[in-house]
N, C-alpha and C positions, 0 to 999 in steps of 0.2 A: 574856379575855386571850389574845393570839395565842400559839400553841405555838411553841417554838423548834425549828427543824430540827436533827436530830442525824445524825452520820455513820451510814451503813448499809453492811453488807458488800457488796463487789462480787461475792463468791461465797462460798458455804458448802460445805465438803467433805461428800461423802456419809458419810464416817466422821469426823464433826466431833469435835474434841477436847472434852473436858468443859468446858462453859461456866464452871465454877467454877475452872478452872485460873488460877493467878496467878503472876507473877514472885516468886521467893523471895529470892535474893541474888546478888551478883556476887562472884567470886573473882579477885583481882588478884595478879600477881607483882610484887614490889616490891624496890627496892634497899636500903631502910632500914625495917625493921619499926617501929622506935621513932619515927622522924619521921612516918611515915604514920599510925601509931596515934594519936599526939598530935593530928595534924590532924583525923582523923575524930572524935575526942572533943571537942577544944576549939573547932574551927571549925565543924564540921557539927553537933555536939551528940549524937552517938551514944554509947551506953554500951558499955563493954568487957564482953563476955559471957564470954570465955575467952582464954587466951594460953598458948602453948608457946614453946619456944626460937626457932622460926623462923616461927610462924604466930599469927594472932589472929582473933577474930570479934567484930564490933561491930554493935550494932543497938538494938532497943527491946524491952522486956518479955521479955527472954530470947531473942528471935528475932534471928538474924543477918541483917543487910542487906548488910554488906560483910565479906568475908573477905580476909585478907592473908597472903601467904606470901613470905618473903624468899628470894631466890635469889642465888647468888654470881656476881659479874662480869656482872650484868644490864645491858642497854643498851636505849636507846630506838631503835626502828627505824621509819623512815618508808616510805610507799609500799607498805604491806602490809595484809592484812585484819586484823580484830580489833575492838576496841572503839572506836566513835566517842564515845558517852557512855552513862552509865547515869543513870536518873532516879529521884529520891526524891520520893514523893508525900505531901504533907501533907494533913491532913483538911479544911482550910479556909483562908480568906484570913488570918485572925488568926494561925494557926500559921505560915503562910508568911511573913507580915509579921515575926514574931519572928525567924525564921531569917535573913531578909534584913537586918533591923536588926542582928543579931549580926555579920554580915559587915561592915556599915558601921562598927560600933563597933570592930571589930578592924582596920579599914582593909584588908580583904582584897579584892583585885580581883574584881569580878563584873559581870555584864552583864544587868540586868533587862530582860525582853522580854515583850510582850503578844502571845500567840498567840490572842487573842480567847476561845477556849473553854477555854484554860488561862492561868494567870498564872505566870511563870517567871523564874528567874535562872540564869545559867550561870557556872561557875567551874572552874578546874583545881586538882587537888590538887598537892602539892609535886613530884610526879614526872610531871606532865603528863596525868594521866587526867582527862578532862572529865566534869563532873557537872552535871546539871540538877536544880534544886529547883523543885517546882511544886505548884499546887493546881488543882482543876477549877473552871471558871467557864462552864459551858454556857449559862447564862442570858444571857451577853453576846454569843452568836452561834456561828458555826461555822467550823471550819478543817479542810478535808477534801480529797478528790480528786473531780474532776468532769471527765469526758471526757478522762482521761489527764493532767490538769493539776491543780496545787494551786489550791484555791478557798477563799476566806475572805470572810465577810460578817458584819457586826455585826447585833445583834438588831433594830435600827431599819431594817435593809435597806440601809445604806450599805456600800460595798465596803471591803475591807482587803487588805493583802498578807499579813496573818497574822504579821508579824514587826515590830511597832511597838514603840517604847520604852514601857516599863511606867510607868504613872502612880504614882510612889512615894508622892506625897502621899495619894492615894486609898487605896493599900495600907496605909500606916502609920496611917491613920485607924481601922483595925480594932484597933490596939493599945490596951490599957488602961494606966493608970498603974502598976498592980501587976504588969504583965508583966515577968518576970525574963528578960532576954535570954540569959543564960548557963546556964539550966536545960537539961537534956536535952530532946530533941525529944519530942513527945507519943507515948504508946504506940500510937496508931492509925496512926502513920507507917509507910509500907511502900515497897517498890520499885514504881514505877509502870510503867516500861518499860525496855527496853534498845534501843540503837541501834548497829548493827553496820556496819563496813566489809565489803563482800563483793566477790567477783570477777565475779559475774553476777547480774543481776536475775531473769532467767528461771529459772536453776537454783535460786536461793534461794526464789523463789515456789513452784516445784514441790516443793521439800523441805519447807518449813514448811506450805504449804497442802495440796498434793495428798497428800503422804506422812503428815505428822504431824497434819493435820486442823485447823490454825488457820484462822480466817476470813480471807479475803483482803479487806483493807480498802482496797485501791486501790494503783495505781502511777502515778507521774508520770514518764514516760520521759524527757522533755526535762530534767527536774530530776534524773534518774538515781536515783530513790528509790522504795521501796515500803514497805508496812506490812502486818502481820498481827496478829491478836489472838485471844483466846478470849472467846466470849460476846458478840461485837459491840462490844467496847470500841474506842475510836478507834485505839489501837495498844499492843500489848505488846512487839512487836519492830518497830523501824524498820530498814531496811537500805538502803545506798547503795553506788554504785560510784565514789565521789569520789576514791578512791586509784587509779582507773583500771580499765577492763575487763580482766579476767584478772590482777588484782593477786595476787601470791603470798602464801602464809601467812607469818607471822613465824617466824624461827628459834627453837629451843628456849630460847635465852638472852635472848630479847626480854622487856623489861618490859611490863606491861599485862595484857591479859586472859588468865586461865587458863581460866575457863568462866563461863557464866551458868547459873542454876538456876531451874527452875519447880516449883511445888508443885501436885500433883494431889490431888483430893479423897479418893481411896481407892485401895486396892491394885488393884482390877479395872481402873481407868483406866490405871494403869501397865502392867498386863499387856496391855491392848489395844494400847498403843503398841509393846510388845515384839513382839507377834504381827505387826503391820504391818511392822516393821523386818525381821523374819525372812523374811517372804514376799517382801519387796523385795530381800533380800540386802544390806541396809545394815549395815556393821560397827557393833557396839555392845557394850557391856560391862555385865554385871550386877555392880554393886558393892554393898558394904555400905550405902552412903549413897544408892543409887538406880541409875538406868539412865543410862549415860554414852554419848554419841556425838558425832560431829562433823558439822557441816553441810558443804555442798560447798566452802565457803571455808576449811574446817578450823577454824572457830570451835567451841570446846567447849560442849556443852549437857548439863546434868544434869536429869533428871526424877526427882522423889522424891515420896513420899506426904507430904502436909502434916503438919507436926508439931503435936501437941496436938489 
């Protein structure tokens, strides 16, 4: 049987971030905690882990995947850096099929897409934050970067643009009669990646690859997009300049991204990042919940030691 080609890092940093590093959760600023909480419970299928007067954490098996904090007089701001989307990764096609079928049962608008090596649908939450729901399908082919361009090819060797309509009939064939569409998502579900609006591809690559040690998984300059990851995954962070080169950061009262969070395997891994930041003179903050900093586009990033 012919082996399927998989994405490979374009470059590995000499102080590579621990390969076990994984996305933890996304923290969003919202206008209505109640409406957003209900959406993530009833439409996405996350469980409420905790709630205070202005904040809540939702996820699976006690792990937060999405945190929400209500702010006063918040507004949507366009043309700035921030969150393009965050992606929830399901353990397989059956679990993704159940999530997509739930959306169809609720008549919630979504956009099923076949990225060849992943199966996906996209949707917006009630306040306009874009969400990707996906599962891995590397056996179907590859979607990666080659010679500075996006490159996609099916397992049978035929070309693809990597953004085809998803075959819903084939996806829903993975469902069983006893699948309950409105049950919470399975406990293996996690955040797969984040995709950020940034002001500069080069500065962003230097920050996440050269400084923090993520693998450079490639850049498509004409598409104005790049990716990095830990451990050679196809991408844990996507970044683009689709809001324009030099796009400014959002004002403090903007709705949307507060920060993204990554889980490190142990305390020494967190200390290694802190030492590199100190040597580079990059501002950062040691907080009770981890190490907080901002990338060159002022997107907030939290590194913490993995819970449990």
